[in-house]
C-alpha positions as CSV (number, residue, x, y, z in Angstrom):
1,M,41.0,22.9,37.9
2,S,38.6,24.3,35.3
3,Q,40.0,24.5,31.7
4,K,38.8,25.1,28.2
5,L,40.0,23.7,25.0
6,K,43.5,24.9,23.8
7,C,44.8,22.0,21.7
8,V,43.3,19.3,19.2
9,I,45.3,16.3,18.5
10,F,44.2,14.5,15.2
11,G,45.0,11.0,14.0
12,D,46.2,11.1,10.5
13,R,45.2,8.4,7.9
14,Y,41.4,8.1,7.6
15,V,41.0,11.5,9.4
16,I,43.0,13.9,7.2
17,Q,43.7,13.0,3.4
18,D,44.4,14.8,0.2
19,D,40.9,14.0,-1.3
20,E,37.5,15.5,-1.6
21,Y,37.2,16.1,2.1
22,L,40.4,18.1,2.4
23,P,38.7,21.6,1.8
24,E,36.2,20.8,4.8
25,I,39.2,19.5,6.9
26,E,41.1,22.7,6.0
27,K,38.1,24.8,7.1
28,L,38.2,23.1,10.3
29,L,41.9,23.8,10.7
30,K,41.2,27.5,9.9
31,F,38.4,27.4,12.4
32,L,40.8,26.0,15.2
33,D,43.3,28.9,14.0
34,S,40.6,31.6,14.5
35,R,40.0,30.3,18.2
36,S,43.7,30.1,19.0
37,I,43.5,26.4,19.5
38,K,46.7,24.4,18.7
39,A,46.3,21.7,16.1
40,I,48.5,18.6,16.0
41,I,48.4,15.7,13.7
42,L,50.0,12.5,15.3
43,S,51.3,9.8,13.0
44,N,52.9,6.4,13.4
45,D,53.9,6.4,9.7
46,D,57.5,6.6,8.7
47,F,57.2,8.7,5.7
48,T,59.6,8.5,2.5
49,E,60.4,11.6,0.5
50,H,58.1,10.6,-2.3
51,D,55.3,9.7,-0.1
52,D,52.1,11.8,-0.9
53,R,51.8,12.4,2.7
54,V,55.1,14.3,2.8
55,K,53.6,16.8,0.3
56,L,50.2,17.0,2.3
57,R,52.2,17.7,5.4
58,E,54.2,20.5,3.8
59,K,51.1,21.9,2.3
60,L,49.0,22.0,5.5
61,I,51.9,23.3,7.7
62,E,52.5,26.2,5.3
63,K,48.9,27.2,5.2
64,H,48.0,26.7,9.0
65,Q,50.1,28.6,11.6
66,Y,48.8,26.6,14.5
67,L,49.4,23.1,13.0
68,D,52.3,20.7,13.9
69,W,52.8,17.4,12.3
70,H,54.5,14.8,14.5
71,I,55.8,11.6,13.2
72,A,56.7,8.7,15.5
73,D,60.4,7.7,15.5
74,A,61.1,10.5,13.0
75,D,61.0,13.4,15.5
76,K,61.4,11.1,18.7
77,T,57.7,11.0,19.1
78,L,56.6,7.7,20.8
79,R,54.4,5.5,18.7
80,K,50.6,5.4,19.4
81,P,48.8,4.1,21.4
82,S,51.5,4.9,24.1
83,P,50.3,7.6,26.2
84,G,53.8,9.0,26.1
85,A,52.9,10.1,22.4
86,V,50.5,12.5,23.7
87,H,51.9,13.5,27.0
88,S,55.2,14.6,25.4
89,I,53.1,17.0,23.2
90,L,51.1,18.3,26.1
91,N,54.3,18.9,28.2
92,Q,55.9,20.7,25.2
93,F,53.0,23.3,25.3
94,H,52.6,23.3,29.2
95,L,49.0,21.9,28.8
96,N,46.9,19.7,31.1
97,N,45.0,16.6,29.7
98,N,41.6,18.3,29.9
99,E,42.9,21.2,27.8
100,A,43.0,18.9,24.9
101,I,40.8,16.5,22.9
102,Y,41.7,13.8,20.5
103,I,40.0,13.3,17.0
104,G,40.5,9.9,15.3
105,N,39.2,7.1,13.3
106,S,40.9,3.8,14.1
107,D,41.0,1.5,17.2
108,I,44.7,2.7,17.7
109,D,43.4,6.3,17.8
110,M,40.7,5.3,20.2
111,Q,43.3,3.4,22.4
112,T,45.7,6.5,22.2
113,A,43.0,8.7,23.5
114,V,41.9,6.4,26.3
115,N,45.5,5.8,27.5
116,S,46.1,9.6,27.4
117,K,43.0,10.3,29.3
118,L,41.5,12.7,26.5
119,L,38.1,12.9,25.3
120,F,37.8,10.9,22.0
121,L,35.9,12.3,19.1
122,N,35.3,9.7,16.3
123,A,35.7,11.3,12.8
124,T,33.5,8.9,10.6
125,W,33.5,11.0,7.3
126,Y,35.4,8.3,5.5
127,E,34.1,5.3,7.4
128,Q,33.5,4.2,11.0
129,Q,36.4,1.9,12.1
130,T,35.9,2.0,15.9
131,K,32.6,2.0,17.8
132,Y,34.0,4.1,20.6
133,G,33.7,7.9,21.1
134,F,31.3,10.5,19.9
135,N,30.7,10.2,16.2
136,F,31.0,13.0,13.8
137,Q,30.0,12.7,10.2
138,Q,31.7,15.7,8.9
139,P,34.5,18.3,10.0
140,K,31.8,21.1,10.5
141,D,30.1,18.9,13.2
142,I,33.3,18.8,15.2
143,A,33.8,22.5,14.8
144,H,30.2,23.0,16.1
145,F,30.8,20.6,19.1
146,I,34.0,22.5,20.0
147,D,32.4,26.0,19.7
148,I,29.2,25.2,21.8
149,F,30.8,22.9,24.6
150,C,34.5,23.3,24.6
151,L,35.1,27.0,24.7
152,R,32.9,28.0,27.6
153,E,33.8,30.8,30.1
154,H,31.8,29.1,32.7
155,L,31.2,25.4,33.8
156,W,29.3,25.4,37.0
157,S,26.8,28.1,38.2
158,Y,26.1,26.4,41.5
159,E,28.6,24.8,43.9
160,I,28.5,23.4,47.4
161,K,31.8,21.9,48.9
162,D,31.6,21.1,52.6
163,G,33.2,18.1,54.0
164,D,31.8,14.9,52.5
165,L,29.2,17.0,50.4
166,E,30.2,18.0,46.9
167,Y,27.6,19.3,44.7
168,Y,27.6,21.1,41.2
169,A,24.9,22.4,38.8
170,L,25.2,23.9,35.4
171,G,22.6,26.8,35.9
172,I,19.7,27.9,37.9
173,Y,16.2,26.7,37.4
174,G,13.6,29.4,37.2
175,T,10.7,29.2,34.9
176,R,9.4,32.7,35.9
177,E,12.4,34.8,35.1
178,E,13.5,35.5,31.8
179,K,17.2,35.1,32.5
180,Y,16.6,31.6,33.2
181,D,14.1,30.9,30.2
182,Y,16.3,27.9,29.1
183,S,14.6,26.2,32.1
184,L,11.6,25.0,30.1
185,D,13.8,23.4,27.5
186,A,15.9,21.6,30.2
187,R,12.5,20.4,31.8
188,E,11.2,19.1,28.3
189,A,14.4,17.3,27.5
190,A,14.9,15.9,30.9
191,K,11.3,14.7,31.5
192,F,10.0,14.1,28.2
193,G,13.0,13.7,25.8
194,R,11.8,16.8,23.9
195,G,13.5,20.1,23.4
196,H,17.3,19.6,23.2
197,P,18.3,16.6,25.2
198,D,21.4,16.3,23.3
199,F,22.6,19.8,24.1
200,W,22.0,19.3,27.8
201,I,23.8,16.1,28.4
202,K,26.7,17.2,26.3
203,Y,26.8,20.6,28.2
204,L,26.8,18.5,31.6
205,L,29.4,16.0,30.5
206,S,31.7,18.8,28.9
207,A,31.7,20.5,32.2
208,V,32.7,17.3,33.9
209,Y,35.6,17.0,31.4
210,F,36.8,20.6,31.5
211,S,36.5,20.6,35.2
212,G,38.6,17.5,35.7
213,L,36.0,15.7,37.8
214,H,36.3,12.7,35.4
215,E,39.7,12.1,36.7
216,R,38.5,11.7,40.3
217,I,35.7,9.2,39.7
218,N,35.3,5.4,38.9
219,Y,31.6,5.2,38.3
220,I,28.7,7.3,37.1
221,A,25.2,6.6,38.2
222,P,21.8,8.2,37.4
223,Y,19.2,9.1,39.9
224,P,15.9,7.2,39.0
225,G,12.5,8.6,38.2
226,H,9.7,8.6,40.9
227,E,7.9,5.6,39.8
228,Q,8.6,2.0,41.2
229,G,11.2,0.3,39.0
230,S,12.0,3.4,36.8
231,T,15.3,4.3,35.5
232,S,16.6,7.7,34.5
233,S,15.6,9.4,31.5
234,M,19.1,10.8,30.8
235,E,20.7,10.1,27.6
236,T,22.1,6.5,28.4
237,E,24.1,6.1,25.2
238,T,25.8,9.5,25.5
239,I,26.7,9.0,29.1
240,T,28.0,5.5,28.4
241,T,30.1,6.8,25.4
242,F,31.5,9.5,27.8
243,A,32.5,6.8,30.5
244,K,34.2,4.7,28.1
245,C,36.5,7.4,26.9
246,F,38.0,7.3,30.4
247,R,37.6,3.6,31.4
248,K,34.9,4.3,33.8
249,S,31.5,2.5,34.0
250,Y,28.0,3.7,33.7
251,L,26.0,1.9,36.6
252,L,22.5,2.5,35.1
253,D,20.7,0.5,37.8
254,L,23.0,1.2,40.8
255,I,20.2,3.4,42.5
256,Q,17.0,1.5,42.3
257,R,13.4,2.8,43.1
258,H,11.8,0.0,45.1
259,T,8.5,2.0,46.0
260,T,7.0,4.8,43.9
261,S,7.8,8.2,45.6
262,Q,5.5,11.3,45.7
263,K,6.3,13.4,42.6
264,S,7.6,16.6,43.8
265,S,5.8,18.9,41.2
266,Y,2.5,17.3,42.2
267,A,3.2,17.7,45.9
268,R,3.9,21.4,45.5
269,T,0.7,22.2,43.5
270,S,-1.2,20.0,45.9
271,G,0.1,21.5,49.3
272,I,1.7,18.3,50.2
273,H,4.9,18.7,52.4
274,L,7.7,16.4,51.4
275,D,11.0,15.9,53.0
276,H,14.0,13.7,52.8
277,F,12.0,10.5,53.8
278,N,10.2,10.5,50.5
279,Q,13.5,9.6,48.9
280,L,15.3,7.7,51.7
281,N,12.4,5.2,52.2
282,T,11.7,4.5,48.3
283,V,15.3,3.7,47.2
284,L,18.1,1.3,47.7
285,L,21.3,0.3,46.1
286,N,21.7,-2.6,43.9
287,Q,24.6,-4.7,45.2
288,Y,25.1,-6.3,41.7
289,P,24.4,-3.6,39.2
290,L,24.8,-4.0,35.3
291,Q,28.5,-3.8,34.4
292,N,28.0,-3.2,30.7
293,E,25.4,-2.9,27.9
294,R,25.8,-6.6,27.2
295,G,23.9,-7.4,30.4
296,N,26.8,-8.7,32.5
297,R,26.4,-8.0,36.2
298,Y,29.1,-7.4,38.8
299,K,29.5,-10.5,41.0
300,H,30.5,-8.4,44.0
301,S,29.5,-5.0,44.7
302,P,31.8,-2.3,43.1
303,L,31.4,0.2,45.8
304,K,34.5,0.2,47.9
305,R,36.4,2.7,50.0
306,D,38.7,3.6,47.4
307,K,35.8,4.3,44.8
308,T,34.1,7.4,43.9
309,V,30.6,7.6,42.3
310,L,29.3,10.6,40.2
311,V,25.6,10.7,40.6
312,I,23.7,12.7,38.0
313,D,20.1,14.0,38.5
314,D,18.1,16.3,36.3
315,F,17.0,18.9,38.8
316,C,17.8,19.6,42.3
317,T,15.2,21.6,44.6
318,Q,16.4,21.2,48.2
319,G,18.6,18.0,47.5
320,Y,16.4,15.3,49.1
321,S,17.0,13.0,46.1
322,L,20.7,13.8,45.8
323,E,21.2,13.3,49.6
324,A,19.5,10.0,49.5
325,A,22.0,9.0,47.0
326,R,24.8,10.4,48.9
327,V,24.1,8.8,52.3
328,Y,23.2,5.3,50.7
329,I,26.6,5.3,48.5
330,Q,28.6,6.6,51.6
331,K,27.4,3.7,53.7
332,T,29.1,1.4,51.5
333,G,32.5,3.2,52.2
334,A,32.5,4.9,48.7
335,K,32.7,8.6,48.1
336,V,30.2,10.4,46.1
337,I,30.2,13.7,43.8
338,L,26.7,15.0,43.0
339,L,25.7,16.8,39.8
340,S,22.4,18.0,38.4
341,L,21.6,20.0,35.3
342,L,19.9,23.0,37.1
343,K,19.4,24.1,40.7
344,T,15.9,25.5,41.7
345,I,15.9,29.2,42.5
346,W,15.3,30.4,46.0
347,K,15.4,26.9,47.6
348,D,18.1,26.0,50.3
349,Y,20.0,22.7,49.9
350,E,19.4,20.5,53.0
351,K,22.2,18.0,53.8
352,I,21.7,15.2,56.0
353,L,24.1,15.1,58.7
354,E,23.8,11.7,60.2
355,I,21.8,8.5,59.7
356,E,23.0,5.6,62.0
357,K,20.9,2.7,60.9
358,L,20.6,2.6,57.2
359,S,21.3,-0.7,55.2
360,P,22.4,0.4,51.7
361,F,21.3,-2.7,49.9
362,K,17.9,-3.2,51.7
363,T,14.8,-1.3,52.0
364,N,14.6,1.1,54.9
365,Q,11.8,2.7,56.7
366,L,13.4,5.6,58.5
367,Q,11.5,7.9,60.8
368,P,12.1,11.5,62.1
369,P,13.9,13.2,63.5
370,L,16.7,13.9,61.1
371,K,19.8,16.0,61.7
372,K,20.2,18.4,58.8
373,K,22.1,21.4,57.7
374,K,20.8,24.1,55.5
375,Y,22.8,25.9,52.8
376,P,21.2,29.3,51.9
377,F,20.5,29.4,48.2
378,W,22.2,32.7,47.5
379,N,25.4,31.9,49.2
380,Y,26.4,29.2,46.7
381,I,26.1,30.6,43.2
382,R,29.5,30.4,42.0
383,E,29.2,32.2,38.6
384,E,26.2,34.4,37.9
385,D,27.1,34.8,34.2
386,A,27.0,31.1,33.7
387,S,23.2,31.1,33.2
388,Q,23.5,33.8,30.5
389,E,26.1,31.6,28.8
390,I,23.6,28.7,28.9
391,R,21.1,31.0,27.1
392,S,23.4,32.1,24.3
393,K,24.8,28.7,23.7
394,L,21.3,27.0,23.5
395,R,20.4,29.6,21.0
396,E,23.6,29.1,19.0
397,Y,23.0,25.2,19.1
398,D,20.5,25.4,16.2
399,T,21.7,28.4,14.4
400,W,25.4,27.9,14.4
401,S,27.4,28.1,11.3
402,W,31.0,28.7,10.3
């Protein structure tokens, strides 16, 4: 179920203190007030009546109507990092996990967020005590992140759900229409690392979080570029950070390009006809993909019948790349959810219905005919206003101020 942010849970020490950062922290609290977002501070400390934290607690609660300060044991809140500490709060306000985020600084804060399945924002304005989570150097940066990515009215512009096919896109790709003029920036970001790559990957991953897709997956895998041996140009570090927040693995080299494929943009301008075989016969699955950034590999294939892989590509035209990923992964018994930043306008998605002889971990030379099903482009636009929201959020990304 799609949600948007309704609650922010803070760790306390090294996140909120009565010092030179307090005015900016209070400004963040006021910002949350203005957006009707519940702010909660979660503490393991057992305060004494003379503790300066007691005075700070009373001061902040009096000034900020949406703020609560929970103290473990003192008010029957479980101690961090128990997920019960967070879940009792969410239950009190009838909130789902993906309606909240966690802002912390310590390893205990990180463990609390991970145990509670909350997106973790690492507040580093005092110091960086944990390497996990998305880093923010000042409270204003967190407010910026929340306003741009966490309060959207629309998550997916395009959606196909039919049997074993589940595909989502943020918006429509159309470089000739003004209402899709963000397409140029998306192309620059995805293909060349220019424009606003940070915007696009966080816009995508926040949609994964607030739609709840992250709770259904075990792995995230990018689709490779068209050249032999290439990997995805997506923001690897950002996706890895997101995956770790939920104990998922980012399998950077799961889908491998063993042979250079025909580049679709060149084929279109050159009048060359492409079909599914341009992808099916040039990729395979790595049976022993990288397990982590330290270079360790799986000793056995991680893909099994009870696992689900989230496959991410930059753009989808007719689905040839995503369909290759889907049928290869499904041959292992695993399930697949497909994502792209944008879906090309006017082009129908073409699903592969059946491939009998395909070895997922070996090269294949498949030949026509191929059983397919077309999904007319205009029948699967989920929210037309999503594209307009992308336009406005992209403009605000550079100009935003509180």
